[in-house]
A tleap script that builds the chain and sets N, CA, C and O, in Angstrom:
source leaprc.protein.ff14SB
mol = sequence {
  NMET ASN VAL ILE GLY PHE ASN HIE LEU THR
  LEU ASN VAL LYS ARG LEU GLU LYS SER LEU
  PRO PHE TYR CYS ASP VAL LEU GLY MET LYS
  LEU VAL HIE ARG GLY ARG THR ASP VAL TYR
  LEU GLU TRP GLY ASN ALA TRP ILE CYS LEU
  LEU GLU LYS PRO GLU GLU THR ASN SER PRO
  GLN GLY LEU GLY MET ASP HIE VAL ALA PHE
  SER ILE THR GLU GLU ALA PHE PHE PRO ALA
  VAL ASP ARG LEU ARG GLU GLN GLY VAL PRO
  LEU VAL ARG GLU PRO ILE GLU ARG GLY GLY
  GLY TRP SER VAL GLN PHE THR ASP PRO ASP
  GLY LEU VAL LEU GLU LEU PHE THR GLY ASP
  LEU HIE LYS ARG MET GLU ASN TRP CLYS
}
set mol.1.N position { 0.853 -1.370 -0.125 }
set mol.1.CA position { -0.041 0.178 -0.080 }
set mol.1.C position { 1.146 1.687 0.135 }
set mol.1.O position { 2.155 2.000 0.766 }
set mol.2.N position { 0.434 2.103 -0.605 }
set mol.2.CA position { 1.409 3.664 -1.260 }
set mol.2.C position { 0.894 4.636 -0.428 }
set mol.2.O position { 0.408 5.652 -0.926 }
set mol.3.N position { 0.945 4.403 1.300 }
set mol.3.CA position { 0.380 5.532 1.994 }
set mol.3.C position { 1.210 6.494 2.136 }
set mol.3.O position { 2.362 6.207 2.460 }
set mol.4.N position { 0.874 7.742 1.949 }
set mol.4.CA position { 1.577 8.982 2.120 }
set mol.4.C position { 2.246 9.897 3.248 }
set mol.4.O position { 3.301 10.523 3.351 }
set mol.5.N position { 1.092 9.662 4.066 }
set mol.5.CA position { 1.418 10.264 5.050 }
set mol.5.C position { 0.518 10.046 6.091 }
set mol.5.O position { -0.358 9.235 5.791 }
set mol.6.N position { 0.444 10.529 7.277 }
set mol.6.CA position { -0.881 10.873 8.563 }
set mol.6.C position { -1.879 11.968 7.867 }
set mol.6.O position { -1.467 12.964 7.273 }
set mol.7.N position { -3.366 11.599 8.049 }
set mol.7.CA position { -3.940 12.421 7.802 }
set mol.7.C position { -4.319 13.036 8.961 }
set mol.7.O position { -3.766 14.062 9.357 }
set mol.8.N position { -5.451 12.356 9.690 }
set mol.8.CA position { -6.139 13.060 10.825 }
set mol.8.C position { -6.532 11.950 11.671 }
set mol.8.O position { -6.806 10.788 11.371 }
set mol.9.N position { -6.500 12.633 12.955 }
set mol.9.CA position { -7.456 12.054 14.029 }
set mol.9.C position { -8.980 11.739 14.783 }
set mol.9.O position { -9.352 12.609 15.570 }
set mol.10.N position { -9.535 11.002 14.660 }
set mol.10.CA position { -10.552 11.684 15.105 }
set mol.10.C position { -11.015 11.031 16.861 }
set mol.10.O position { -11.249 9.823 16.908 }
set mol.11.N position { -11.085 11.552 17.727 }
set mol.11.CA position { -11.579 11.450 18.890 }
set mol.11.C position { -12.727 11.634 19.474 }
set mol.11.O position { -13.130 12.795 19.405 }
set mol.12.N position { -13.532 10.744 20.137 }
set mol.12.CA position { -14.704 10.936 21.199 }
set mol.12.C position { -14.624 11.441 22.305 }
set mol.12.O position { -14.197 10.790 23.258 }
set mol.13.N position { -15.070 12.884 22.432 }
set mol.13.CA position { -15.172 13.297 23.884 }
set mol.13.C position { -16.830 13.620 24.644 }
set mol.13.O position { -17.937 13.313 24.203 }
set mol.14.N position { -16.590 14.097 25.485 }
set mol.14.CA position { -18.020 14.194 26.482 }
set mol.14.C position { -18.604 15.305 25.938 }
set mol.14.O position { -19.718 15.427 25.429 }
set mol.15.N position { -17.864 15.977 26.076 }
set mol.15.CA position { -18.443 17.566 26.047 }
set mol.15.C position { -17.366 18.439 24.914 }
set mol.15.O position { -16.230 18.753 25.273 }
set mol.16.N position { -17.595 18.582 24.312 }
set mol.16.CA position { -17.159 20.011 23.309 }
set mol.16.C position { -16.592 20.858 23.777 }
set mol.16.O position { -15.432 21.201 23.547 }
set mol.17.N position { -17.581 21.446 24.727 }
set mol.17.CA position { -16.978 23.019 25.750 }
set mol.17.C position { -16.139 22.582 27.056 }
set mol.17.O position { -15.702 23.445 27.818 }
set mol.18.N position { -15.991 21.607 27.217 }
set mol.18.CA position { -14.403 21.112 28.125 }
set mol.18.C position { -13.449 21.077 27.136 }
set mol.18.O position { -12.568 21.930 27.024 }
set mol.19.N position { -13.591 20.091 26.387 }
set mol.19.CA position { -12.597 19.842 25.621 }
set mol.19.C position { -11.871 21.094 24.288 }
set mol.19.O position { -10.725 21.178 23.846 }
set mol.20.N position { -12.821 21.712 24.049 }
set mol.20.CA position { -12.239 22.626 22.997 }
set mol.20.C position { -11.661 23.455 23.617 }
set mol.20.O position { -10.909 23.749 22.688 }
set mol.21.N position { -11.276 24.261 24.590 }
set mol.21.CA position { -10.429 24.934 25.628 }
set mol.21.C position { -9.009 24.260 25.701 }
set mol.21.O position { -7.955 24.820 25.401 }
set mol.22.N position { -9.155 22.935 26.159 }
set mol.22.CA position { -7.819 22.324 26.059 }
set mol.22.C position { -7.237 22.563 24.859 }
set mol.22.O position { -6.288 23.344 24.783 }
set mol.23.N position { -7.703 21.960 23.839 }
set mol.23.CA position { -7.348 21.844 22.682 }
set mol.23.C position { -6.554 22.883 22.226 }
set mol.23.O position { -5.333 22.857 22.074 }
set mol.24.N position { -7.368 23.864 22.003 }
set mol.24.CA position { -7.289 25.311 21.375 }
set mol.24.C position { -6.212 26.149 22.368 }
set mol.24.O position { -5.161 26.541 21.859 }
set mol.25.N position { -6.467 26.397 23.681 }
set mol.25.CA position { -5.822 27.426 24.110 }
set mol.25.C position { -4.811 26.526 25.039 }
set mol.25.O position { -3.861 27.111 25.561 }
set mol.26.N position { -4.970 25.273 25.236 }
set mol.26.CA position { -3.875 24.922 26.152 }
set mol.26.C position { -2.667 24.315 25.196 }
set mol.26.O position { -1.464 24.514 25.368 }
set mol.27.N position { -3.341 23.443 24.034 }
set mol.27.CA position { -2.710 23.019 22.983 }
set mol.27.C position { -1.872 23.625 21.920 }
set mol.27.O position { -0.748 23.223 21.621 }
set mol.28.N position { -2.625 24.825 21.256 }
set mol.28.CA position { -2.704 25.842 20.947 }
set mol.28.C position { -3.177 25.478 19.602 }
set mol.28.O position { -2.524 26.108 18.770 }
set mol.29.N position { -4.063 24.703 19.056 }
set mol.29.CA position { -4.671 23.982 17.968 }
set mol.29.C position { -5.172 25.362 17.407 }
set mol.29.O position { -5.183 26.366 18.120 }
set mol.30.N position { -5.545 25.365 16.232 }
set mol.30.CA position { -6.550 26.491 15.602 }
set mol.30.C position { -7.862 25.469 15.251 }
set mol.30.O position { -8.006 24.424 14.615 }
set mol.31.N position { -8.615 26.255 15.929 }
set mol.31.CA position { -10.402 25.973 15.226 }
set mol.31.C position { -10.725 26.640 14.022 }
set mol.31.O position { -10.839 27.860 13.904 }
set mol.32.N position { -10.900 25.604 12.932 }
set mol.32.CA position { -11.187 25.687 11.480 }
set mol.32.C position { -12.875 25.762 11.321 }
set mol.32.O position { -13.536 26.523 10.614 }
set mol.33.N position { -13.390 24.538 12.370 }
set mol.33.CA position { -14.849 24.509 11.994 }
set mol.33.C position { -15.776 24.068 12.815 }
set mol.33.O position { -15.836 22.839 12.776 }
set mol.34.N position { -16.451 24.501 13.470 }
set mol.34.CA position { -17.390 24.215 14.478 }
set mol.34.C position { -18.756 23.595 14.237 }
set mol.34.O position { -19.668 24.268 13.758 }
set mol.35.N position { -18.886 22.469 14.526 }
set mol.35.CA position { -20.632 22.268 14.110 }
set mol.35.C position { -21.126 22.145 15.357 }
set mol.35.O position { -20.643 22.653 16.369 }
set mol.36.N position { -22.681 21.056 15.242 }
set mol.36.CA position { -23.312 21.050 16.455 }
set mol.36.C position { -22.581 20.167 17.339 }
set mol.36.O position { -22.352 20.305 18.540 }
set mol.37.N position { -22.185 19.054 16.390 }
set mol.37.CA position { -21.648 18.133 17.159 }
set mol.37.C position { -19.805 17.226 17.150 }
set mol.37.O position { -19.210 16.224 17.547 }
set mol.38.N position { -19.608 18.707 16.258 }
set mol.38.CA position { -18.178 18.176 15.670 }
set mol.38.C position { -17.552 19.389 16.163 }
set mol.38.O position { -18.143 20.342 16.671 }
set mol.39.N position { -15.885 19.233 15.904 }
set mol.39.CA position { -14.870 20.469 15.310 }
set mol.39.C position { -13.732 19.806 14.732 }
set mol.39.O position { -13.378 18.656 14.993 }
set mol.40.N position { -13.076 20.759 13.775 }
set mol.40.CA position { -12.263 20.247 13.747 }
set mol.40.C position { -10.849 21.148 13.323 }
set mol.40.O position { -10.814 22.044 12.479 }
set mol.41.N position { -9.785 20.686 14.092 }
set mol.41.CA position { -8.430 21.248 14.747 }
set mol.41.C position { -7.175 20.820 13.144 }
set mol.41.O position { -6.803 19.834 12.507 }
set mol.42.N position { -6.957 22.366 13.171 }
set mol.42.CA position { -5.113 22.093 13.020 }
set mol.42.C position { -4.291 22.477 13.698 }
set mol.42.O position { -4.223 23.461 14.435 }
set mol.43.N position { -3.396 21.431 13.387 }
set mol.43.CA position { -2.165 21.627 14.069 }
set mol.43.C position { -1.076 21.236 13.717 }
set mol.43.O position { -0.708 20.103 14.026 }
set mol.44.N position { -0.210 22.163 12.909 }
set mol.44.CA position { 0.765 21.991 12.180 }
set mol.44.C position { 0.627 21.684 10.931 }
set mol.44.O position { 0.241 22.621 10.232 }
set mol.45.N position { 0.817 20.650 10.379 }
set mol.45.CA position { 0.239 19.707 9.042 }
set mol.45.C position { -0.563 18.614 9.338 }
set mol.45.O position { -1.051 17.803 8.551 }
set mol.46.N position { -0.651 18.665 10.535 }
set mol.46.CA position { -1.934 17.551 11.160 }
set mol.46.C position { -3.712 17.981 11.650 }
set mol.46.O position { -4.203 19.042 12.035 }
set mol.47.N position { -3.980 17.368 11.545 }
set mol.47.CA position { -5.409 17.843 12.194 }
set mol.47.C position { -6.502 16.495 12.670 }
set mol.47.O position { -6.584 15.299 12.392 }
set mol.48.N position { -7.123 17.304 13.393 }
set mol.48.CA position { -8.045 16.268 14.501 }
set mol.48.C position { -9.585 16.697 14.577 }
set mol.48.O position { -9.944 17.849 14.822 }
set mol.49.N position { -10.365 15.730 14.360 }
set mol.49.CA position { -11.667 15.749 14.369 }
set mol.49.C position { -11.992 15.569 15.690 }
set mol.49.O position { -11.788 14.452 16.164 }
set mol.50.N position { -12.608 16.715 16.617 }
set mol.50.CA position { -13.276 15.912 18.188 }
set mol.50.C position { -15.086 15.756 17.865 }
set mol.50.O position { -15.833 16.672 17.522 }
set mol.51.N position { -15.405 14.498 18.073 }
set mol.51.CA position { -16.894 14.028 17.864 }
set mol.51.C position { -17.440 14.125 19.488 }
set mol.51.O position { -16.971 13.502 20.441 }
set mol.52.N position { -18.514 15.045 19.503 }
set mol.52.CA position { -19.203 15.050 20.721 }
set mol.52.C position { -19.837 13.446 21.049 }
set mol.52.O position { -20.216 12.790 20.079 }
set mol.53.N position { -19.934 12.857 22.423 }
set mol.53.CA position { -20.132 11.743 22.535 }
set mol.53.C position { -20.818 11.736 24.268 }
set mol.53.O position { -20.203 11.213 25.198 }
set mol.54.N position { -21.867 12.263 24.394 }
set mol.54.CA position { -22.184 12.278 25.789 }
set mol.54.C position { -22.575 11.147 26.158 }
set mol.54.O position { -23.126 10.334 25.415 }
set mol.55.N position { -22.226 10.915 27.829 }
set mol.55.CA position { -22.165 9.650 28.486 }
set mol.55.C position { -23.307 9.153 28.087 }
set mol.55.O position { -23.028 8.030 27.668 }
set mol.56.N position { -24.404 9.328 27.974 }
set mol.56.CA position { -25.645 8.362 27.351 }
set mol.56.C position { -25.934 7.811 25.886 }
set mol.56.O position { -26.971 7.234 25.559 }
set mol.57.N position { -24.755 8.106 24.984 }
set mol.57.CA position { -24.351 7.351 24.030 }
set mol.57.C position { -23.484 6.320 24.381 }
set mol.57.O position { -22.435 6.447 25.013 }
set mol.58.N position { -24.052 5.114 23.865 }
set mol.58.CA position { -23.147 4.241 23.497 }
set mol.58.C position { -22.623 3.893 22.361 }
set mol.58.O position { -22.914 2.965 21.606 }
set mol.59.N position { -21.890 4.644 22.296 }
set mol.59.CA position { -20.496 4.545 20.874 }
set mol.59.C position { -19.842 3.442 21.394 }
set mol.59.O position { -19.530 3.223 22.564 }
set mol.60.N position { -19.604 2.532 20.054 }
set mol.60.CA position { -18.756 0.727 19.693 }
set mol.60.C position { -17.576 1.682 20.673 }
set mol.60.O position { -17.544 1.648 21.904 }
set mol.61.N position { -16.892 2.296 20.024 }
set mol.61.CA position { -15.770 3.203 19.985 }
set mol.61.C position { -15.339 4.050 21.857 }
set mol.61.O position { -14.299 4.329 22.453 }
set mol.62.N position { -16.584 4.149 22.106 }
set mol.62.CA position { -16.328 4.785 23.644 }
set mol.62.C position { -15.958 6.050 23.361 }
set mol.62.O position { -16.437 6.601 22.369 }
set mol.63.N position { -14.856 6.848 24.361 }
set mol.63.CA position { -14.649 7.807 24.656 }
set mol.63.C position { -12.885 7.515 23.984 }
set mol.63.O position { -12.394 6.410 23.755 }
set mol.64.N position { -12.289 8.723 23.810 }
set mol.64.CA position { -11.178 8.243 23.528 }
set mol.64.C position { -10.857 8.205 21.687 }
set mol.64.O position { -11.454 9.014 20.977 }
set mol.65.N position { -10.229 7.556 21.291 }
set mol.65.CA position { -9.717 7.332 20.019 }
set mol.65.C position { -10.820 6.889 18.844 }
set mol.65.O position { -11.007 5.673 18.850 }
set mol.66.N position { -11.438 7.473 18.035 }
set mol.66.CA position { -12.180 6.645 17.211 }
set mol.66.C position { -11.879 6.093 16.010 }
set mol.66.O position { -12.515 5.229 15.406 }
set mol.67.N position { -10.727 6.720 15.652 }
set mol.67.CA position { -10.267 6.394 14.530 }
set mol.67.C position { -8.754 6.995 14.028 }
set mol.67.O position { -8.576 8.061 14.616 }
set mol.68.N position { -7.766 6.718 13.265 }
set mol.68.CA position { -6.624 7.323 12.950 }
set mol.68.C position { -7.032 6.984 11.517 }
set mol.68.O position { -7.631 6.002 11.079 }
set mol.69.N position { -6.652 7.826 11.042 }
set mol.69.CA position { -6.492 8.282 9.171 }
set mol.69.C position { -5.607 8.641 8.498 }
set mol.69.O position { -5.187 9.798 8.532 }
set mol.70.N position { -5.131 7.722 7.736 }
set mol.70.CA position { -3.755 8.097 6.334 }
set mol.70.C position { -3.981 8.738 5.134 }
set mol.70.O position { -4.965 8.574 4.413 }
set mol.71.N position { -3.003 9.504 4.929 }
set mol.71.CA position { -3.427 9.856 3.683 }
set mol.71.C position { -2.783 9.118 2.603 }
set mol.71.O position { -1.660 8.617 2.653 }
set mol.72.N position { -3.891 9.090 1.267 }
set mol.72.CA position { -3.313 8.275 0.359 }
set mol.72.C position { -3.699 9.043 -0.688 }
set mol.72.O position { -4.630 9.825 -0.498 }
set mol.73.N position { -3.024 8.972 -2.081 }
set mol.73.CA position { -3.367 9.364 -3.358 }
set mol.73.C position { -4.734 8.591 -3.991 }
set mol.73.O position { -4.914 7.373 -3.959 }
set mol.74.N position { -5.489 9.415 -4.471 }
set mol.74.CA position { -6.705 8.433 -5.747 }
set mol.74.C position { -6.501 7.613 -6.394 }
set mol.74.O position { -7.348 6.724 -6.478 }
set mol.75.N position { -5.155 7.523 -7.230 }
set mol.75.CA position { -4.642 6.749 -8.042 }
set mol.75.C position { -4.417 5.556 -6.874 }
set mol.75.O position { -4.875 4.463 -7.205 }
set mol.76.N position { -3.684 5.629 -5.369 }
set mol.76.CA position { -3.380 4.253 -4.623 }
set mol.76.C position { -4.373 3.842 -3.992 }
set mol.76.O position { -4.308 2.794 -3.349 }
set mol.77.N position { -5.903 4.860 -4.074 }
set mol.77.CA position { -6.627 3.990 -3.061 }
set mol.77.C position { -6.963 2.869 -3.945 }
set mol.77.O position { -5.983 2.156 -4.158 }
set mol.78.N position { -8.001 2.502 -4.504 }
set mol.78.CA position { -8.574 1.354 -5.191 }
set mol.78.C position { -7.655 -0.254 -5.015 }
set mol.78.O position { -7.879 -1.330 -4.461 }
set mol.79.N position { -6.954 0.120 -5.531 }
set mol.79.CA position { -5.544 -1.178 -5.064 }
set mol.79.C position { -5.554 -1.171 -3.445 }
set mol.79.O position { -6.059 -2.103 -2.820 }
set mol.80.N position { -5.111 -0.336 -2.970 }
set mol.80.CA position { -5.122 -0.474 -1.516 }
set mol.80.C position { -6.162 -1.241 -1.011 }
set mol.80.O position { -5.951 -2.126 -0.182 }
set mol.81.N position { -7.735 -0.867 -1.617 }
set mol.81.CA position { -8.547 -1.400 -0.664 }
set mol.81.C position { -9.052 -3.226 -1.129 }
set mol.81.O position { -9.570 -4.159 -0.515 }
set mol.82.N position { -8.498 -2.983 -2.656 }
set mol.82.CA position { -8.321 -4.763 -3.230 }
set mol.82.C position { -7.595 -5.619 -2.157 }
set mol.82.O position { -8.003 -6.691 -1.709 }
set mol.83.N position { -6.314 -4.890 -1.778 }
set mol.83.CA position { -4.923 -5.829 -1.066 }
set mol.83.C position { -5.826 -5.728 -0.202 }
set mol.83.O position { -6.157 -6.912 -0.272 }
set mol.84.N position { -6.988 -5.020 1.094 }
set mol.84.CA position { -7.643 -5.272 2.065 }
set mol.84.C position { -8.458 -5.904 2.264 }
set mol.84.O position { -8.782 -6.336 3.370 }
set mol.85.N position { -9.182 -6.182 0.837 }
set mol.85.CA position { -9.814 -7.458 0.801 }
set mol.85.C position { -9.149 -8.704 0.585 }
set mol.85.O position { -9.518 -9.819 0.955 }
set mol.86.N position { -8.014 -8.353 -0.130 }
set mol.86.CA position { -7.759 -9.931 -0.182 }
set mol.86.C position { -7.179 -10.431 0.821 }
set mol.86.O position { -7.135 -11.656 0.941 }
set mol.87.N position { -6.563 -9.524 1.830 }
set mol.87.CA position { -5.983 -10.176 2.796 }
set mol.87.C position { -7.268 -10.587 4.004 }
set mol.87.O position { -6.897 -11.139 5.040 }
set mol.88.N position { -8.356 -10.369 3.856 }
set mol.88.CA position { -9.548 -10.530 4.559 }
set mol.88.C position { -9.847 -9.793 5.612 }
set mol.88.O position { -10.513 -10.360 6.479 }
set mol.89.N position { -9.389 -8.107 5.879 }
set mol.89.CA position { -9.173 -7.364 6.602 }
set mol.89.C position { -11.222 -6.916 6.531 }
set mol.89.O position { -12.104 -6.864 5.674 }
set mol.90.N position { -11.118 -6.756 7.601 }
set mol.90.CA position { -12.500 -6.295 7.877 }
set mol.90.C position { -12.655 -5.104 7.722 }
set mol.90.O position { -11.886 -4.331 8.294 }
set mol.91.N position { -13.877 -4.534 6.760 }
set mol.91.CA position { -14.103 -2.741 6.528 }
set mol.91.C position { -15.348 -2.194 7.174 }
set mol.91.O position { -16.540 -2.243 6.869 }
set mol.92.N position { -14.575 -1.577 8.313 }
set mol.92.CA position { -16.246 -0.812 8.941 }
set mol.92.C position { -17.146 -0.075 7.846 }
set mol.92.O position { -18.369 0.058 7.803 }
set mol.93.N position { -16.240 0.318 7.058 }
set mol.93.CA position { -16.557 1.646 6.389 }
set mol.93.C position { -16.643 0.864 4.612 }
set mol.93.O position { -15.567 1.296 4.199 }
set mol.94.N position { -17.024 0.330 3.833 }
set mol.94.CA position { -17.043 0.601 2.409 }
set mol.94.C position { -16.771 1.466 1.820 }
set mol.94.O position { -17.432 2.443 2.174 }
set mol.95.N position { -15.883 1.737 0.792 }
set mol.95.CA position { -15.123 2.774 0.030 }
set mol.95.C position { -16.384 3.561 -0.548 }
set mol.95.O position { -17.378 3.296 -1.224 }
set mol.96.N position { -15.702 4.892 0.200 }
set mol.96.CA position { -17.065 5.949 0.160 }
set mol.96.C position { -16.371 7.503 -0.282 }
set mol.96.O position { -15.286 7.844 0.190 }
set mol.97.N position { -17.197 8.442 -1.309 }
set mol.97.CA position { -16.851 9.750 -1.641 }
set mol.97.C position { -17.748 10.121 -0.686 }
set mol.97.O position { -18.942 9.856 -0.548 }
set mol.98.N position { -16.480 11.211 0.372 }
set mol.98.CA position { -17.594 12.101 1.244 }
set mol.98.C position { -15.928 13.146 1.617 }
set mol.98.O position { -14.795 13.107 1.136 }
set mol.99.N position { -16.496 13.868 2.545 }
set mol.99.CA position { -15.779 14.758 2.977 }
set mol.99.C position { -14.258 15.756 1.852 }
set mol.99.O position { -13.254 16.396 2.163 }
set mol.100.N position { -14.779 15.441 0.818 }
set mol.100.CA position { -13.726 16.066 -0.044 }
set mol.100.C position { -12.549 14.642 -0.298 }
set mol.100.O position { -11.343 14.804 -0.110 }
set mol.101.N position { -13.045 13.495 -0.673 }
set mol.101.CA position { -11.815 12.509 -0.682 }
set mol.101.C position { -12.948 10.826 -0.806 }
set mol.101.O position { -14.127 10.526 -0.614 }
set mol.102.N position { -12.006 10.317 -1.126 }
set mol.102.CA position { -12.406 8.629 -0.930 }
set mol.102.C position { -11.712 8.212 0.343 }
set mol.102.O position { -10.530 8.191 0.688 }
set mol.103.N position { -13.297 7.763 1.150 }
set mol.103.CA position { -12.423 6.799 2.438 }
set mol.103.C position { -12.530 5.419 2.140 }
set mol.103.O position { -12.857 5.050 1.012 }
set mol.104.N position { -12.269 4.582 3.108 }
set mol.104.CA position { -12.337 3.468 3.787 }
set mol.104.C position { -11.575 3.161 5.068 }
set mol.104.O position { -10.484 3.439 5.566 }
set mol.105.N position { -12.475 2.579 5.317 }
set mol.105.CA position { -12.433 2.318 7.300 }
set mol.105.C position { -12.446 0.660 7.571 }
set mol.105.O position { -13.279 -0.210 7.318 }
set mol.106.N position { -11.465 0.646 8.044 }
set mol.106.CA position { -10.853 -1.383 8.373 }
set mol.106.C position { -10.508 -1.240 9.900 }
set mol.106.O position { -10.595 -0.288 10.675 }
set mol.107.N position { -10.158 -2.308 10.018 }
set mol.107.CA position { -10.094 -3.128 11.805 }
set mol.107.C position { -8.365 -3.348 11.706 }
set mol.107.O position { -7.887 -3.498 10.581 }
set mol.108.N position { -7.632 -3.359 12.676 }
set mol.108.CA position { -6.580 -4.238 13.300 }
set mol.108.C position { -6.901 -5.204 13.356 }
set mol.108.O position { -7.908 -5.658 12.813 }
set mol.109.N position { -6.112 -5.790 14.044 }
set mol.109.CA position { -6.206 -7.245 14.538 }
set mol.109.C position { -6.863 -7.236 15.990 }
set mol.109.O position { -7.492 -8.179 16.473 }
set mol.110.N position { -6.588 -5.896 16.663 }
set mol.110.CA position { -7.310 -5.519 17.765 }
set mol.110.C position { -8.391 -4.612 17.937 }
set mol.110.O position { -8.630 -3.869 18.889 }
set mol.111.N position { -9.050 -4.798 16.799 }
set mol.111.CA position { -10.428 -4.121 16.426 }
set mol.111.C position { -10.242 -2.386 16.654 }
set mol.111.O position { -11.292 -1.824 16.967 }
set mol.112.N position { -9.396 -1.772 16.566 }
set mol.112.CA position { -8.622 -0.395 16.302 }
set mol.112.C position { -9.249 0.216 14.533 }
set mol.112.O position { -9.056 -0.230 13.402 }
set mol.113.N position { -9.693 0.886 14.829 }
set mol.113.CA position { -10.055 1.368 13.187 }
set mol.113.C position { -9.441 2.159 12.637 }
set mol.113.O position { -9.254 3.241 13.194 }
set mol.114.N position { -8.877 1.892 11.275 }
set mol.114.CA position { -7.684 2.688 10.547 }
set mol.114.C position { -8.620 3.485 9.219 }
set mol.114.O position { -9.557 2.820 8.778 }
set mol.115.N position { -8.483 4.254 8.876 }
set mol.115.CA position { -8.928 4.594 7.447 }
set mol.115.C position { -7.828 5.271 6.571 }
set mol.115.O position { -6.821 5.860 6.965 }
set mol.116.N position { -8.190 5.085 5.482 }
set mol.116.CA position { -7.330 5.384 4.310 }
set mol.116.C position { -8.287 6.772 3.452 }
set mol.116.O position { -9.362 6.658 2.863 }
set mol.117.N position { -7.595 7.817 3.615 }
set mol.117.CA position { -8.754 8.988 2.918 }
set mol.117.C position { -7.888 10.027 1.920 }
set mol.117.O position { -6.943 10.704 2.326 }
set mol.118.N position { -8.353 10.024 0.632 }
set mol.118.CA position { -7.943 10.614 -0.318 }
set mol.118.C position { -8.074 12.223 -0.316 }
set mol.118.O position { -7.678 12.812 -1.322 }
set mol.119.N position { -8.520 12.846 0.583 }
set mol.119.CA position { -8.923 14.206 0.770 }
set mol.119.C position { -7.763 14.773 1.592 }
set mol.119.O position { -6.860 14.093 2.079 }
set mol.120.N position { -7.930 16.437 1.711 }
set mol.120.CA position { -7.402 17.175 3.089 }
set mol.120.C position { -8.629 17.790 3.732 }
set mol.120.O position { -9.774 17.931 3.302 }
set mol.121.N position { -7.927 18.193 5.160 }
set mol.121.CA position { -8.807 19.449 5.761 }
set mol.121.C position { -9.252 20.405 4.904 }
set mol.121.O position { -10.345 20.861 5.240 }
set mol.122.N position { -8.772 20.883 3.881 }
set mol.122.CA position { -9.363 21.903 3.262 }
set mol.122.C position { -10.378 21.767 2.399 }
set mol.122.O position { -11.088 22.758 2.227 }
set mol.123.N position { -10.698 20.474 1.631 }
set mol.123.CA position { -11.335 19.694 0.693 }
set mol.123.C position { -12.589 19.670 1.771 }
set mol.123.O position { -13.641 20.308 1.720 }
set mol.124.N position { -12.136 18.735 2.752 }
set mol.124.CA position { -13.377 18.575 4.266 }
set mol.124.C position { -13.996 19.534 4.462 }
set mol.124.O position { -15.137 19.332 4.877 }
set mol.125.N position { -13.599 20.866 4.285 }
set mol.125.CA position { -14.352 21.827 4.865 }
set mol.125.C position { -15.107 22.708 4.025 }
set mol.125.O position { -15.821 23.642 4.388 }
set mol.126.N position { -14.778 22.152 2.411 }
set mol.126.CA position { -15.485 22.517 1.974 }
set mol.126.C position { -16.853 22.045 1.626 }
set mol.126.O position { -17.911 22.584 1.304 }
set mol.127.N position { -16.401 20.768 1.823 }
set mol.127.CA position { -18.155 19.849 2.037 }
set mol.127.C position { -18.872 19.745 3.277 }
set mol.127.O position { -19.774 19.010 3.679 }
set mol.128.N position { -18.232 20.664 3.751 }
set mol.128.CA position { -18.962 20.849 5.437 }
set mol.128.C position { -19.864 21.782 5.483 }
set mol.128.O position { -20.858 21.770 6.209 }
set mol.129.N position { -19.479 22.826 4.528 }
set mol.129.CA position { -19.704 24.386 5.015 }
set mol.129.C position { -21.314 24.655 3.894 }
set mol.129.O position { -21.899 25.738 3.904 }
savepdb mol mol.pdb
quit
């Protein structure tokens, strides 16, 4: 697989009002987008999405890491998906064009969710607005 780098990290948090000051004021991340239940933050070349998951929500991932995404070119995307399928890797989300690029989510042997994504933060923001 020809991955070209780290793309983004998505974290499940209890309350955006509590988490956002930490990530912006303490760590110095730049707020790029604020939705009803999500925020997108830029930190150097990386970006982080915080998803609000209140305690009463039974998210399969719970609080903490939802998934880690890696950048891949569009040309390498479908061959990578074919390789995942050939190796019997469980797909969490089938390939889909969303948020400014192609995405596929899959799990590692311990059930951690990983993603290959062809877009970037700026393309995602064009599609979120």
